[in-house]
C-alpha positions in Angstrom: 0.0 0.0 0.0 2.8 2.4 0.8 4.6 1.7 -2.5 1.4 2.1 -4.6 0.7 5.6 -3.0 4.2 6.6 -4.0 3.7 5.3 -7.6 0.4 7.3 -7.9 2.1 10.5 -6.7 5.1 10.2 -9.0 2.7 9.4 -12.0 0.8 12.6 -11.4 4.1 14.6 -11.1 5.3 13.1 -14.5 2.0 14.0 -16.2 2.1 17.6 -14.9 5.7 17.9 -16.1 4.8 16.6 -19.5 1.9 19.1 -19.9 4.1 22.0 -18.8 6.9 21.1 -21.2 4.4 20.6 -24.0 2.8 24.0 -23.5 6.2 25.6 -23.4 7.1 24.2 -26.8 9.6 21.7 -25.4 7.7 18.8 -27.0 6.2 18.5 -30.5 2.5 18.9 -30.7 2.5 15.7 -32.8 3.9 13.8 -29.8 1.1 12.2 -27.7 1.6 11.5 -24.0 2.0 7.8 -23.2 -1.3 6.0 -22.7 0.0 4.5 -19.4 2.6 6.5 -17.6 3.3 3.5 -15.3 4.6 1.6 -18.3 7.5 4.0 -18.4 8.0 4.0 -14.7 11.2 2.7 -13.0 11.3 -0.9 -11.6 10.3 -1.7 -8.0 13.9 -2.1 -7.0 14.8 1.3 -8.2 11.7 2.8 -6.4 12.7 1.1 -3.2 16.1 2.8 -3.4 14.4 6.2 -4.1 11.9 5.9 -1.3 13.5 6.7 2.1 12.2 4.5 5.0 12.2 6.6 8.2 9.9 4.5 10.3 11.6 2.3 13.0 10.4 -1.0 14.1 8.1 -1.1 17.2 7.5 -3.6 20.0 4.3 -2.0 21.2 2.8 -2.5 24.6 2.9 -6.3 24.2 6.7 -6.4 23.9 8.3 -8.4 26.7 11.8 -9.4 27.8 12.0 -12.4 30.1 14.6 -14.4 32.0 14.8 -18.1 31.3 17.9 -18.9 33.4 19.8 -17.0 36.0 22.8 -17.8 38.3 25.6 -15.9 40.0 27.6 -15.0 36.8 25.2 -15.4 33.8 21.7 -14.8 32.6 19.7 -16.1 29.6 17.2 -13.7 28.1 14.4 -14.1 25.6 12.1 -11.5 24.0 9.1 -11.0 21.8 9.5 -10.0 18.1 9.1 -6.5 16.9 7.0 -5.2 13.9 8.1 -3.1 11.0 6.4 -1.8 7.8 9.3 -3.2 5.7 10.8 -5.8 7.9 13.0 -6.3 11.0 16.5 -7.5 10.2 18.0 -7.8 13.7 18.1 -7.0 17.4 20.5 -5.3 19.8 20.8 -6.2 23.4 22.0 -3.7 26.0 23.3 -4.2 29.5 23.2 -1.0 31.6 23.0 1.1 28.5 26.0 -0.6 26.7 25.5 -2.8 23.7 26.5 -6.4 24.5 25.2 -8.3 21.4 23.9 -7.7 17.9 21.7 -10.5 16.6 20.2 -11.4 13.2 16.4 -11.6 12.5 14.9 -14.7 14.1 17.3 -14.7 17.0 15.2 -13.7 20.0 17.4 -15.0 22.8 20.9 -14.6 24.2 23.0 -15.6 27.2 25.1 -12.9 28.9 28.1 -14.2 30.8 30.9 -12.8 33.0 28.5 -11.1 35.3 29.2 -10.3 39.0 27.4 -12.3 41.7 24.7 -10.6 43.7 24.6 -7.5 41.4 21.8 -5.5 39.9 21.7 -5.2 36.1 19.4 -3.5 33.6 18.8 -5.2 30.2 17.0 -3.8 27.2 16.5 -5.0 23.6 15.8 -3.0 20.5 14.9 -3.9 16.9 16.3 -2.6 13.6 15.3 -2.5 10.0 17.2 -2.4 6.7 17.2 1.4 6.5 19.1 1.6 9.8 16.1 2.6 11.9 16.1 1.3 15.4 13.2 1.1 17.8 13.2 3.1 21.0 10.3 1.3 22.8 12.1 -2.1 23.3 11.2 -4.0 26.5 13.6 -3.9 29.5 14.1 -5.8 32.7 16.0 -5.3 35.9 17.5 -8.4 37.6 19.9 -9.3 40.5 22.3 -12.1 39.9 22.4 -14.8 42.5 24.9 -15.1 45.3 27.7 -17.6 44.5 27.0 -21.0 46.1 29.1 -22.2 49.0 31.4 -24.7 47.3 33.9 -25.0 50.2 33.7 -28.6 51.3 34.2 -29.5 55.0 37.4 -31.5 55.3 38.3 -34.4 57.6 38.5 -33.9 61.3 42.2 -34.5 61.3 43.0 -31.7 58.8 40.2 -29.3 59.6 39.3 -29.0 63.3 36.7 -26.4 62.4 34.4 -29.1 61.0 34.3 -31.2 64.1 34.7 -29.9 67.7 38.0 -31.1 69.2 37.8 -34.8 70.2 34.8 -35.6 68.0 33.5 -37.9 66.6 34.3 -40.6 69.2 32.9 -44.0 70.2 32.4 -44.5 73.9 30.6 -46.7 76.4 31.5 -49.8 74.4 29.9 -53.0 75.6 29.6 -56.5 74.2 26.5 -55.5 72.3 26.7 -51.8 71.6 28.3 -48.4 72.0 27.6 -44.7 72.0 28.7 -42.4 69.2 29.4 -38.9 70.3 29.2 -36.1 67.7 29.8 -32.4 67.9 30.2 -29.9 65.1 31.4 -26.3 65.1 28.6 -25.3 62.8 25.0 -26.5 62.1 25.4 -29.7 60.1 23.9 -33.1 59.4 26.0 -36.2 60.3 25.6 -39.4 58.3 27.1 -42.6 59.7 27.2 -46.3 59.1 28.8 -49.3 60.9 30.6 -52.1 59.0 31.8 -55.3 60.5 35.5 -56.1 60.1 38.0 -54.1 58.2 35.7 -53.3 55.4 36.6 -51.2 52.3 35.7 -47.6 52.9 32.5 -46.5 51.0 32.3 -43.2 49.2 30.9 -40.1 50.9 27.8 -40.5 48.7 27.4 -44.1 49.8 27.7 -43.2 53.4 25.0 -40.7 53.0 22.8 -43.3 51.3 23.6 -46.0 53.9 25.4 -48.3 51.5 28.5 -50.4 51.5 31.2 -49.8 48.9 29.6 -52.4 46.7 26.3 -50.6 46.8 24.6 -53.0 49.2 22.0 -51.2 51.3 22.5 -51.5 55.1 19.7 -52.0 57.5 18.5 -49.0 59.6 20.3 -50.2 62.7 23.6 -50.1 60.9 23.3 -46.7 59.2 21.5 -43.4 59.8 21.8 -39.6 60.1 21.2 -37.0 62.7 21.1 -33.2 62.8 23.9 -31.4 64.7 23.3 -28.0 66.2 26.4 -25.9 66.4 28.6 -26.7 69.5 26.2 -29.2 70.9 27.2 -32.8 71.8 24.8 -35.3 70.3 24.7 -39.0 71.4 23.8 -41.8 69.0 23.3 -45.2 70.7 24.3 -48.1 68.6 23.0 -51.5 69.7 22.6 -55.1 68.5 26.3 -55.5 67.7 28.1 -58.8 68.0 30.4 -59.4 71.0 34.2 -59.5 70.6 33.9 -58.1 67.0 35.9 -55.5 65.2 33.8 -52.7 63.6 34.6 -49.7 61.3 32.3 -46.7 61.9 32.3 -44.2 59.0 31.0 -40.6 59.7 30.6 -37.8 57.1 29.4 -34.2 57.7 27.1 -32.3 55.4 26.7 -28.5 55.7 23.4 -26.6 55.3 24.1 -26.0 51.6 24.3 -29.7 50.9 28.1 -30.0 50.6 29.5 -33.3 51.9 32.7 -33.6 53.8 35.4 -34.5 51.3 36.7 -37.5 53.3 34.8 -39.4 56.0 36.0 -40.0 59.5 36.7 -43.6 60.3 36.5 -44.9 63.9 37.8 -48.4 64.6 36.4 -50.2 67.6 36.0 -53.7 69.0 33.1 -54.8 71.2 33.8 -56.5 74.5 33.7 -60.3 75.1 30.4 -61.6 76.3 30.5 -62.3 80.1 29.6 -66.0 80.5 27.0 -66.6 83.1 28.2 -68.9 85.9 25.9 -71.8 85.7 25.4 -73.8 88.9 25.7 -77.5 88.3 23.6 -79.7 90.4 24.6 -83.3 90.6 21.7 -85.2 92.1 23.9 -87.9 93.5 26.3 -85.4 95.0 23.5 -83.4 96.5 21.9 -86.5 98.1 25.3 -87.5 99.5 25.8 -84.1 101.1 22.3 -84.2 102.6 23.0 -87.7 104.0 26.2 -86.6 105.6 24.5 -83.6 107.3 21.8 -85.9 108.7 24.4 -88.4 110.0 26.2 -85.6 111.8 23.0 -84.6 113.6 
């Protein structure tokens, strides 16, 4: 519609110019004007070059810029398409007013990296056409990057006393059938533990958390478990139903409030006590009768 209106206007101008030159004697009276001035008109390609496009693309009130992924150092953005009377050829993405990306038509998403954790950013997108016109009503969004996760893992009690309070974990009150596991952490944590009979191969920290042996076999509840540890508070875990005079390996691993497991577990090696044999009284009927008879004889 825009091109046809330009054609009609130029046709009228050519006709007026022809009439003026004819009346001024510039054209022979025997020369008739063309029946259809449009037949002598330039091609569409030439007209496109002559017509200057000054209208920028527009997003309108429905334009949106959304976040599809966000972490401490990066963000992924997506936006709606813009409209233009000729056609949109690309988009520009701005971060705090500075251009960070130029994208071709059809690309309506981009991931910005190398951001700073826990920082506020303003993002805005604009659309451009082939004439170099750029929109000014592009959607924008203000976001705050996430705080960096706590990736510091608690270490073993031997190399990092700050994980466990001094002297913990420890097995105490060992009997022929059980023991007490004492735990105390310097920070709020969760302790996972399991008890293996003999000098067993150490399971991984993930297996300890899951209550499994190194071969993946699941242990019964009385041989594995977990317990919450308030900071600087001694917690007792009673372990029972053990075999007497038996060597056990007790593995303990700490997990902080962010879900980070201790890099290496603590291993406690203990042996239960021997069972105390009950002294059985042996009664020999013949001996008893003989003793009774002797007592009667003495009387």
